[in-house]
C-alpha positions as YAML, in Angstrom:
chain: A
units: angstrom
residues:
- id: 1
  name: MET
  ca: [12.03, -17.58, -10.89]
- id: 2
  name: ILE
  ca: [15.40, -16.80, -9.57]
- id: 3
  name: LYS
  ca: [16.92, -13.72, -10.97]
- id: 4
  name: ARG
  ca: [19.97, -11.76, -9.37]
- id: 5
  name: ALA
  ca: [18.88, -9.41, -7.06]
- id: 6
  name: LEU
  ca: [19.17, -5.45, -6.96]
- id: 7
  name: HIS
  ca: [20.62, -3.43, -4.03]
- id: 8
  name: TRP
  ca: [22.64, -5.34, -1.98]
- id: 9
  name: LYS
  ca: [26.91, -5.32, -1.27]
- id: 10
  name: LYS
  ca: [29.55, -7.91, -0.33]
- id: 11
  name: LEU
  ca: [30.43, -8.71, 3.40]
- id: 12
  name: GLU
  ca: [33.80, -10.59, 4.45]
- id: 13
  name: GLY
  ca: [33.68, -14.08, 3.46]
- id: 14
  name: ASP
  ca: [30.54, -15.24, 1.76]
- id: 15
  name: LYS
  ca: [28.27, -12.64, 3.39]
- id: 16
  name: VAL
  ca: [26.55, -10.15, 1.76]
- id: 17
  name: GLN
  ca: [23.89, -7.37, 3.13]
- id: 18
  name: CYS
  ca: [20.55, -6.62, 1.41]
- id: 19
  name: GLU
  ca: [19.74, -3.02, 1.38]
- id: 20
  name: LEU
  ca: [16.53, -2.79, -0.28]
- id: 21
  name: CYS
  ca: [14.90, -2.21, 3.19]
- id: 22
  name: PRO
  ca: [15.47, -0.70, 6.54]
- id: 23
  name: HIS
  ca: [16.20, -4.23, 7.95]
- id: 24
  name: GLU
  ca: [19.18, -4.36, 6.01]
- id: 25
  name: CYS
  ca: [19.85, -8.30, 6.72]
- id: 26
  name: LYS
  ca: [23.59, -9.35, 6.97]
- id: 27
  name: ILE
  ca: [22.66, -12.83, 5.12]
- id: 28
  name: SER
  ca: [25.31, -16.02, 5.50]
- id: 29
  name: LYS
  ca: [25.45, -18.53, 2.59]
- id: 30
  name: GLY
  ca: [22.75, -20.40, 1.91]
- id: 31
  name: LYS
  ca: [20.53, -18.31, 4.20]
- id: 32
  name: ARG
  ca: [17.59, -15.74, 3.19]
- id: 33
  name: GLY
  ca: [16.76, -12.13, 5.04]
- id: 34
  name: ILE
  ca: [13.77, -11.55, 6.93]
- id: 35
  name: CYS
  ca: [11.35, -11.46, 3.92]
- id: 36
  name: GLY
  ca: [12.30, -15.05, 3.10]
- id: 37
  name: VAL
  ca: [12.80, -14.42, -0.68]
- id: 38
  name: ARG
  ca: [16.15, -13.12, -0.96]
- id: 39
  name: GLU
  ca: [19.10, -15.55, -0.77]
- id: 40
  name: ASN
  ca: [22.58, -15.94, -0.17]
- id: 41
  name: LYS
  ca: [23.69, -18.23, -3.27]
- id: 42
  name: GLU
  ca: [27.29, -18.51, -3.20]
- id: 43
  name: GLY
  ca: [28.17, -14.89, -2.33]
- id: 44
  name: GLU
  ca: [25.67, -13.87, -4.23]
- id: 45
  name: LEU
  ca: [22.03, -12.13, -3.65]
- id: 46
  name: TYR
  ca: [19.31, -13.38, -5.38]
- id: 47
  name: SER
  ca: [15.46, -13.03, -5.33]
- id: 48
  name: LEU
  ca: [13.23, -16.37, -5.80]
- id: 49
  name: ILE
  ca: [10.05, -14.67, -6.59]
- id: 50
  name: TYR
  ca: [11.11, -12.71, -10.05]
- id: 51
  name: GLY
  ca: [7.63, -12.98, -11.48]
- id: 52
  name: SER
  ca: [6.46, -15.68, -9.51]
- id: 53
  name: THR
  ca: [2.50, -14.81, -8.23]
- id: 54
  name: SER
  ca: [0.26, -16.54, -5.88]
- id: 55
  name: SER
  ca: [-2.64, -14.45, -6.63]
- id: 56
  name: VAL
  ca: [-3.91, -12.36, -9.73]
- id: 57
  name: ALA
  ca: [-7.36, -10.56, -9.68]
- id: 58
  name: VAL
  ca: [-9.09, -7.68, -11.61]
- id: 59
  name: ASP
  ca: [-10.26, -5.56, -8.81]
- id: 60
  name: PRO
  ca: [-12.27, -2.32, -8.64]
- id: 61
  name: ILE
  ca: [-9.65, 0.51, -7.87]
- id: 62
  name: GLU
  ca: [-11.40, 1.52, -4.53]
- id: 63
  name: LYS
  ca: [-10.37, -2.26, -3.13]
- id: 64
  name: LYS
  ca: [-6.73, -1.32, -2.87]
- id: 65
  name: PRO
  ca: [-8.28, 1.04, -1.48]
- id: 66
  name: LEU
  ca: [-7.57, 4.20, -3.42]
- id: 67
  name: TYR
  ca: [-10.94, 6.30, -3.69]
- id: 68
  name: HIS
  ca: [-8.93, 9.45, -5.13]
- id: 69
  name: PHE
  ca: [-7.39, 7.73, -8.18]
- id: 70
  name: TYR
  ca: [-9.40, 7.37, -11.07]
- id: 71
  name: PRO
  ca: [-12.39, 6.15, -8.91]
- id: 72
  name: GLY
  ca: [-14.67, 3.38, -10.69]
- id: 73
  name: SER
  ca: [-12.12, 1.82, -12.37]
- id: 74
  name: ARG
  ca: [-10.11, -1.79, -12.71]
- id: 75
  name: VAL
  ca: [-7.29, -2.84, -11.63]
- id: 76
  name: LEU
  ca: [-4.99, -6.05, -12.17]
- id: 77
  name: SER
  ca: [-3.85, -7.04, -8.85]
- id: 78
  name: LEU
  ca: [-0.68, -9.10, -8.31]
- id: 79
  name: GLY
  ca: [0.77, -10.66, -5.50]
- id: 80
  name: SER
  ca: [3.16, -13.13, -4.65]
- id: 81
  name: VAL
  ca: [4.91, -14.40, -1.59]
- id: 82
  name: GLY
  ca: [6.95, -13.39, 1.62]
- id: 83
  name: CYS
  ca: [6.99, -10.31, 3.64]
- id: 84
  name: ASN
  ca: [9.68, -7.51, 5.28]
- id: 85
  name: PHE
  ca: [7.57, -7.58, 8.11]
- id: 86
  name: LYS
  ca: [5.94, -10.20, 10.53]
- id: 87
  name: CYS
  ca: [2.41, -8.59, 11.37]
- id: 88
  name: LYS
  ca: [0.83, -10.37, 14.09]
- id: 89
  name: HIS
  ca: [-2.56, -9.25, 12.85]
- id: 90
  name: CYS
  ca: [-1.85, -10.31, 9.12]
- id: 91
  name: GLN
  ca: [-4.67, -10.61, 7.20]
- id: 92
  name: ASN
  ca: [-2.81, -12.39, 4.44]
- id: 93
  name: PHE
  ca: [-0.60, -14.36, 6.24]
- id: 94
  name: GLY
  ca: [-1.26, -17.29, 4.18]
- id: 95
  name: ILE
  ca: [1.11, -15.97, 1.52]
- id: 96
  name: SER
  ca: [2.99, -13.04, 3.68]
- id: 97
  name: GLN
  ca: [4.37, -15.73, 5.85]
- id: 98
  name: ALA
  ca: [4.72, -18.41, 3.06]
- id: 99
  name: SER
  ca: [8.05, -19.73, 1.28]
- id: 100
  name: PRO
  ca: [8.18, -20.05, -2.28]
- id: 101
  name: GLU
  ca: [8.66, -23.57, -1.93]
- id: 102
  name: GLU
  ca: [5.60, -24.38, -0.21]
- id: 103
  name: SER
  ca: [3.14, -22.41, -2.31]
- id: 104
  name: TYR
  ca: [1.55, -22.75, -5.74]
- id: 105
  name: LEU
  ca: [3.30, -19.94, -7.82]
- id: 106
  name: LYS
  ca: [2.61, -19.14, -11.75]
- id: 107
  name: ASP
  ca: [5.20, -17.44, -13.33]
- id: 108
  name: ILE
  ca: [3.93, -14.30, -15.00]
- id: 109
  name: MET
  ca: [6.73, -12.13, -16.81]
- id: 110
  name: PRO
  ca: [6.35, -8.55, -16.82]
- id: 111
  name: ASN
  ca: [5.39, -8.15, -21.04]
- id: 112
  name: GLU
  ca: [2.74, -10.99, -19.86]
- id: 113
  name: ALA
  ca: [1.09, -8.46, -16.87]
- id: 114
  name: VAL
  ca: [1.03, -5.74, -19.34]
- id: 115
  name: GLU
  ca: [-0.86, -7.79, -21.41]
- id: 116
  name: LEU
  ca: [-3.14, -9.19, -19.11]
- id: 117
  name: THR
  ca: [-4.10, -5.94, -17.95]
- id: 118
  name: GLN
  ca: [-4.85, -4.76, -21.25]
- id: 119
  name: THR
  ca: [-7.02, -8.12, -21.78]
- id: 120
  name: HIS
  ca: [-9.19, -7.23, -19.01]
- id: 121
  name: ASP
  ca: [-9.82, -3.85, -19.71]
- id: 122
  name: CYS
  ca: [-7.41, -2.43, -16.48]
- id: 123
  name: LYS
  ca: [-6.47, 0.97, -16.60]
- id: 124
  name: SER
  ca: [-4.00, 0.57, -14.18]
- id: 125
  name: ILE
  ca: [-2.13, -2.68, -12.52]
- id: 126
  name: ALA
  ca: [-1.25, -3.15, -8.54]
- id: 127
  name: TRP
  ca: [1.19, -4.72, -6.72]
- id: 128
  name: THR
  ca: [-0.42, -6.22, -3.94]
- id: 129
  name: TYR
  ca: [-1.64, -8.68, -1.11]
- id: 130
  name: ASN
  ca: [1.98, -9.32, 0.27]
- id: 131
  name: GLU
  ca: [4.55, -6.80, -0.04]
- id: 132
  name: PRO
  ca: [5.81, -5.60, -3.21]
- id: 133
  name: VAL
  ca: [8.39, -3.77, -1.65]
- id: 134
  name: ILE
  ca: [10.53, -7.29, -1.98]
- id: 135
  name: TRP
  ca: [9.51, -7.70, -5.37]
- id: 136
  name: HIS
  ca: [11.44, -5.18, -6.50]
- id: 137
  name: GLU
  ca: [13.28, -6.44, -9.59]
- id: 138
  name: TYR
  ca: [9.87, -7.61, -10.92]
- id: 139
  name: THR
  ca: [7.93, -4.35, -10.14]
- id: 140
  name: LEU
  ca: [10.27, -2.56, -11.62]
- id: 141
  name: ASP
  ca: [10.72, -4.25, -14.67]
- id: 142
  name: SER
  ca: [6.93, -4.43, -15.01]
- id: 143
  name: MET
  ca: [6.38, -0.46, -14.25]
- id: 144
  name: LYS
  ca: [8.90, 0.19, -17.13]
- id: 145
  name: LEU
  ca: [6.72, -1.43, -19.47]
- id: 146
  name: CYS
  ca: [3.46, -0.14, -17.88]
- id: 147
  name: LYS
  ca: [4.79, 3.17, -19.02]
- id: 148
  name: LYS
  ca: [5.38, 2.57, -22.37]
- id: 149
  name: SER
  ca: [1.68, 0.99, -22.96]
- id: 150
  name: GLY
  ca: [-0.08, 3.83, -20.69]
- id: 151
  name: ILE
  ca: [-1.04, 1.93, -18.21]
- id: 152
  name: PHE
  ca: [-0.95, 3.33, -14.17]
- id: 153
  name: THR
  ca: [1.48, 1.65, -11.31]
- id: 154
  name: ILE
  ca: [-0.13, 1.44, -8.05]
- id: 155
  name: TYR
  ca: [1.88, -0.05, -4.60]
- id: 156
  name: VAL
  ca: [-0.66, -1.27, -1.83]
- id: 157
  name: THR
  ca: [2.70, -1.53, 0.38]
- id: 158
  name: ASN
  ca: [3.76, -1.01, 4.21]
- id: 159
  name: GLY
  ca: [6.56, 1.46, 3.22]
- id: 160
  name: TYR
  ca: [9.08, -0.06, 4.38]
- id: 161
  name: ILE
  ca: [11.66, 0.75, 1.80]
- id: 162
  name: ASN
  ca: [14.72, 2.04, 1.60]
- id: 163
  name: GLU
  ca: [15.62, 5.66, -0.01]
- id: 164
  name: GLU
  ca: [17.81, 4.37, -2.67]
- id: 165
  name: PRO
  ca: [15.41, 1.83, -4.39]
- id: 166
  name: LEU
  ca: [12.39, 4.06, -3.65]
- id: 167
  name: LYS
  ca: [14.38, 6.58, -5.90]
- id: 168
  name: GLU
  ca: [14.59, 3.94, -8.54]
- id: 169
  name: ILE
  ca: [10.77, 3.22, -8.53]
- id: 170
  name: VAL
  ca: [8.98, 6.49, -8.23]
- id: 171
  name: PRO
  ca: [9.78, 7.89, -11.32]
- id: 172
  name: TYR
  ca: [7.60, 4.83, -12.62]
- id: 173
  name: LEU
  ca: [5.25, 4.55, -10.03]
- id: 174
  name: ASP
  ca: [1.71, 7.03, -10.00]
- id: 175
  name: ALA
  ca: [0.14, 5.92, -7.00]
- id: 176
  name: ALA
  ca: [0.39, 4.20, -3.32]
- id: 177
  name: ASN
  ca: [-1.64, 3.41, -0.73]
- id: 178
  name: VAL
  ca: [1.03, 3.13, 2.21]
- id: 179
  name: ASP
  ca: [-0.62, 1.32, 5.44]
- id: 180
  name: VAL
  ca: [0.89, 2.76, 8.33]
- id: 181
  name: LYS
  ca: [0.16, 0.30, 11.41]
- id: 182
  name: ALA
  ca: [0.48, 2.59, 14.09]
- id: 183
  name: PHE
  ca: [1.86, 5.83, 15.20]
- id: 184
  name: ASP
  ca: [4.00, 4.52, 17.75]
- id: 185
  name: GLU
  ca: [7.48, 2.93, 17.90]
- id: 186
  name: ALA
  ca: [6.76, 0.49, 20.56]
- id: 187
  name: PHE
  ca: [3.73, -1.29, 18.58]
- id: 188
  name: TYR
  ca: [6.10, -1.25, 15.30]
- id: 189
  name: GLN
  ca: [8.67, -3.05, 17.36]
- id: 190
  name: LYS
  ca: [6.17, -5.46, 19.37]
- id: 191
  name: ILE
  ca: [3.53, -6.00, 16.69]
- id: 192
  name: VAL
  ca: [5.09, -5.56, 13.52]
- id: 193
  name: GLY
  ca: [8.54, -6.41, 13.58]
- id: 194
  name: GLY
  ca: [10.00, -3.38, 12.31]
- id: 195
  name: GLU
  ca: [10.37, 0.83, 12.50]
- id: 196
  name: LEU
  ca: [7.64, 3.51, 12.27]
- id: 197
  name: LYS
  ca: [9.91, 6.32, 11.42]
- id: 198
  name: PRO
  ca: [11.10, 4.62, 7.85]
- id: 199
  name: VAL
  ca: [7.46, 4.30, 7.08]
- id: 200
  name: LEU
  ca: [6.97, 8.10, 7.75]
- id: 201
  name: GLU
  ca: [9.77, 8.96, 5.81]
- id: 202
  name: THR
  ca: [8.64, 6.74, 2.45]
- id: 203
  name: CYS
  ca: [5.20, 8.66, 2.77]
- id: 204
  name: GLU
  ca: [6.85, 11.99, 2.46]
- id: 205
  name: PHE
  ca: [8.85, 11.22, -0.12]
- id: 206
  name: LEU
  ca: [6.22, 9.50, -2.49]
- id: 207
  name: SER
  ca: [3.86, 12.83, -1.37]
- id: 208
  name: ASN
  ca: [6.69, 15.12, -2.13]
- id: 209
  name: HIS
  ca: [7.70, 13.54, -5.70]
- id: 210
  name: GLY
  ca: [4.20, 13.69, -7.17]
- id: 211
  name: VAL
  ca: [2.99, 10.11, -6.51]
- id: 212
  name: HIS
  ca: [-0.93, 9.70, -5.45]
- id: 213
  name: LEU
  ca: [-0.77, 8.46, -2.17]
- id: 214
  name: GLU
  ca: [-3.51, 7.35, 0.58]
- id: 215
  name: LEU
  ca: [-2.92, 5.70, 3.79]
- id: 216
  name: THR
  ca: [-4.63, 2.78, 5.62]
- id: 217
  name: TYR
  ca: [-4.76, 2.83, 9.17]
- id: 218
  name: LEU
  ca: [-6.19, -0.52, 10.99]
- id: 219
  name: LEU
  ca: [-7.56, 0.40, 14.41]
- id: 220
  name: ILE
  ca: [-6.84, -2.46, 16.73]
- id: 221
  name: PRO
  ca: [-8.47, -2.10, 20.31]
- id: 222
  name: SER
  ca: [-6.36, -1.15, 22.96]
- id: 223
  name: LEU
  ca: [-3.22, -1.45, 20.81]
- id: 224
  name: ASN
  ca: [-3.42, 1.63, 18.49]
- id: 225
  name: ASP
  ca: [-6.91, 3.29, 18.70]
- id: 226
  name: SER
  ca: [-6.04, 5.55, 21.38]
- id: 227
  name: ALA
  ca: [-7.30, 9.42, 20.72]
- id: 228
  name: ASP
  ca: [-3.97, 10.62, 21.46]
- id: 229
  name: GLU
  ca: [-2.26, 8.43, 18.93]
- id: 230
  name: ILE
  ca: [-4.71, 8.79, 16.53]
- id: 231
  name: LYS
  ca: [-4.84, 12.62, 16.93]
- id: 232
  name: LYS
  ca: [-0.78, 12.90, 16.63]
- id: 233
  name: PHE
  ca: [-1.14, 10.48, 13.31]
- id: 234
  name: CYS
  ca: [-3.18, 13.13, 11.73]
- id: 235
  name: GLU
  ca: [-1.62, 16.24, 12.99]
- id: 236
  name: TRP
  ca: [1.49, 14.34, 11.01]
- id: 237
  name: ILE
  ca: [-0.46, 13.76, 7.96]
- id: 238
  name: ALA
  ca: [-1.64, 17.51, 7.97]
- id: 239
  name: LYS
  ca: [1.78, 18.96, 8.49]
- id: 240
  name: LYS
  ca: [3.99, 16.60, 6.27]
- id: 241
  name: LEU
  ca: [1.41, 15.09, 3.98]
- id: 242
  name: GLY
  ca: [-1.03, 18.05, 3.27]
- id: 243
  name: GLU
  ca: [-4.73, 18.05, 4.51]
- id: 244
  name: GLU
  ca: [-6.02, 16.99, 1.32]
- id: 245
  name: THR
  ca: [-4.65, 13.45, 1.61]
- id: 246
  name: PRO
  ca: [-7.40, 10.90, 2.19]
- id: 247
  name: ILE
  ca: [-6.79, 8.63, 5.47]
- id: 248
  name: HIS
  ca: [-8.69, 5.31, 5.53]
- id: 249
  name: PHE
  ca: [-9.79, 4.16, 9.00]
- id: 250
  name: SER
  ca: [-10.47, 0.45, 8.89]
- id: 251
  name: ALA
  ca: [-11.81, -1.86, 11.20]
- id: 252
  name: PHE
  ca: [-10.08, -4.87, 12.89]
- id: 253
  name: PHE
  ca: [-10.99, -8.53, 12.83]
- id: 254
  name: PRO
  ca: [-9.34, -11.05, 15.04]
- id: 255
  name: SER
  ca: [-6.81, -13.04, 12.67]
- id: 256
  name: TYR
  ca: [-3.59, -14.61, 12.61]
- id: 257
  name: LYS
  ca: [-1.91, -14.38, 16.35]
- id: 258
  name: LEU
  ca: [-4.02, -11.71, 17.34]
- id: 259
  name: THR
  ca: [-7.25, -13.76, 17.95]
- id: 260
  name: ASN
  ca: [-7.69, -13.01, 21.22]
- id: 261
  name: VAL
  ca: [-8.39, -8.87, 20.49]
- id: 262
  name: PRO
  ca: [-11.90, -7.99, 19.94]
- id: 263
  name: PRO
  ca: [-13.22, -6.81, 16.81]
- id: 264
  name: THR
  ca: [-13.15, -2.69, 16.27]
- id: 265
  name: PRO
  ca: [-16.45, -0.91, 17.92]
- id: 266
  name: LYS
  ca: [-18.29, 1.24, 15.33]
- id: 267
  name: SER
  ca: [-17.63, 4.00, 18.11]
- id: 268
  name: THR
  ca: [-14.10, 4.03, 17.51]
- id: 269
  name: LEU
  ca: [-14.05, 4.37, 13.92]
- id: 270
  name: ILE
  ca: [-16.68, 7.41, 14.22]
- id: 271
  name: LYS
  ca: [-13.97, 9.21, 16.73]
- id: 272
  name: ALA
  ca: [-10.89, 8.35, 14.64]
- id: 273
  name: HIS
  ca: [-13.10, 9.98, 11.87]
- id: 274
  name: GLU
  ca: [-13.92, 12.99, 14.55]
- id: 275
  name: LEU
  ca: [-10.47, 13.35, 15.34]
- id: 276
  name: ALA
  ca: [-9.41, 13.54, 11.65]
- id: 277
  name: LYS
  ca: [-11.41, 16.16, 10.79]
- id: 278
  name: SER
  ca: [-10.67, 18.28, 13.84]
- id: 279
  name: SER
  ca: [-7.34, 18.35, 12.27]
- id: 280
  name: ASN
  ca: [-8.52, 19.77, 9.22]
- id: 281
  name: LEU
  ca: [-8.11, 16.75, 7.04]
- id: 282
  name: LYS
  ca: [-10.57, 17.04, 3.91]
- id: 283
  name: TYR
  ca: [-11.15, 13.59, 2.69]
- id: 284
  name: VAL
  ca: [-11.62, 10.89, 5.52]
- id: 285
  name: TYR
  ca: [-12.82, 7.34, 5.17]
- id: 286
  name: LEU
  ca: [-13.99, 4.41, 7.26]
- id: 287
  name: GLY
  ca: [-13.40, 0.66, 5.98]
- id: 288
  name: ASN
  ca: [-14.31, -3.00, 6.73]
- id: 289
  name: ILE
  ca: [-17.71, -2.05, 8.19]
- id: 290
  name: SER
  ca: [-21.25, -1.67, 6.80]
- id: 291
  name: HIS
  ca: [-22.54, 0.72, 4.28]
- id: 292
  name: THR
  ca: [-22.03, 4.00, 5.76]
- id: 293
  name: ARG
  ca: [-22.37, 7.57, 4.49]
- id: 294
  name: TYR
  ca: [-18.32, 7.42, 5.82]
- id: 295
  name: GLU
  ca: [-17.49, 5.82, 2.46]
- id: 296
  name: ASN
  ca: [-18.85, 8.80, 0.44]
- id: 297
  name: THR
  ca: [-17.14, 11.70, -0.73]
- id: 298
  name: PHE
  ca: [-17.90, 15.14, 0.14]
- id: 299
  name: CYS
  ca: [-16.85, 18.40, -0.86]
- id: 300
  name: PRO
  ca: [-14.60, 19.62, 1.70]
- id: 301
  name: TYR
  ca: [-16.00, 23.43, 0.75]
- id: 302
  name: CYS
  ca: [-19.93, 23.28, 0.36]
- id: 303
  name: ASN
  ca: [-20.32, 19.65, 1.36]
- id: 304
  name: ASN
  ca: [-22.12, 18.44, -1.75]
- id: 305
  name: LEU
  ca: [-22.23, 14.59, -2.41]
- id: 306
  name: VAL
  ca: [-19.31, 14.09, -4.66]
- id: 307
  name: ILE
  ca: [-19.12, 10.16, -5.07]
- id: 308
  name: GLU
  ca: [-21.40, 7.82, -3.75]
- id: 309
  name: ARG
  ca: [-19.98, 4.41, -2.60]
- id: 310
  name: HIS
  ca: [-21.65, 1.52, -1.66]
- id: 311
  name: GLY
  ca: [-19.47, -1.60, -1.64]
- id: 312
  name: PHE
  ca: [-17.49, -1.11, -4.66]
- id: 313
  name: PHE
  ca: [-20.25, 0.61, -6.62]
- id: 314
  name: VAL
  ca: [-19.07, 4.01, -7.28]
- id: 315
  name: ASN
  ca: [-21.70, 7.20, -8.65]
- id: 316
  name: MET
  ca: [-19.57, 9.95, -9.21]
- id: 317
  name: LYS
  ca: [-22.74, 12.40, -9.31]
- id: 318
  name: GLY
  ca: [-20.95, 15.72, -7.60]
- id: 319
  name: ILE
  ca: [-17.80, 16.36, -9.64]
- id: 320
  name: LYS
  ca: [-17.35, 17.80, -13.19]
- id: 321
  name: ASP
  ca: [-13.82, 18.31, -14.88]
- id: 322
  name: GLY
  ca: [-12.28, 17.79, -11.35]
- id: 323
  name: LYS
  ca: [-14.47, 20.53, -9.84]
- id: 324
  name: CYS
  ca: [-17.55, 20.40, -7.22]
- id: 325
  name: SER
  ca: [-20.28, 20.71, -9.30]
- id: 326
  name: SER
  ca: [-22.16, 22.82, -6.68]
- id: 327
  name: CYS
  ca: [-19.66, 25.08, -5.69]
- id: 328
  name: GLY
  ca: [-16.70, 24.79, -8.55]
- id: 329
  name: MET
  ca: [-14.01, 24.34, -6.39]
- id: 330
  name: PRO
  ca: [-11.15, 22.08, -7.40]
- id: 331
  name: LEU
  ca: [-10.97, 18.68, -5.82]
- id: 332
  name: SER
  ca: [-7.94, 16.53, -5.49]
- id: 333
  name: ILE
  ca: [-9.48, 13.45, -7.16]
- id: 334
  name: LYS
  ca: [-7.76, 12.03, -10.46]
- id: 335
  name: ASN
  ca: [-10.93, 11.25, -12.34]
- id: 336
  name: GLN
  ca: [-9.83, 11.78, -16.24]
- id: 337
  name: PHE
  ca: [-7.76, 9.60, -17.83]
- id: 338
  name: LYS
  ca: [-4.53, 11.50, -19.48]
- id: 339
  name: PHE
  ca: [-1.62, 9.85, -20.63]
- id: 340
  name: PRO
  ca: [1.74, 11.40, -21.62]
...
């Protein structure tokens, strides 16, 4: 569905400039921005995907991944098409790099998304699979309805968004998992097609404005997995976001335009875990590997097993009233549903 876009301005002639993300695309009449879903129609900018969904699923919240935001609950996941990045290693390139015309899309209006969430007994709704930033008009309208219905809202995002549109959604956004692709500007320019700095600024903004934040970092052999880079990343988290920010280091598998790069060795993941712990990060997880202790949550004060995970099975065996059942220390885990 086509809808007039937010966050843009007119330029000379029939050109417009999108101000949704840091690309700030200057778009001629009849053309689209980098994301492929925002088009200049007769000197006006329009979103081509309002309500247009490519993917709908009921997921465990751990799949986002969010490990500290109501563990064990279910979330309605919605995705569309397009992305403001061109990651060479994209796992969902079939939708992220697709155009609306070449995709099968079903319109689900904001009120219908809320009804689906309630019908399937989900506590939250997540915009995921492709990049939710470029779905701004739709997610914003949906969030406002969610708040009225007691439904939590989640972004699974690359964090590439300008401050003004970010300010617009933050009052309605409960949680986010930001995918930090690397801790190196050259990687972002060469592999992603963007910049690192705006992503870090988004993370800091979300953290400072009370949005529950978790980070994912996909370790790609020889490209972003050096000990020095990982150490700097972890030190930045500790300094700017806080030592209790959950971080998910994930294993890479060859995909899309990086099929010549081997999978991430388990040893690299374990080394990243050690580096994060040495930076005093309290909650560090490893993903995309077979079941290990590294997907469990331990109390950072007494090492009591707080949450045991096996795949998407969750056993909250060591947490009571938000505190460790062994030592009584408070844990940064939201696990009791309380609505305004």
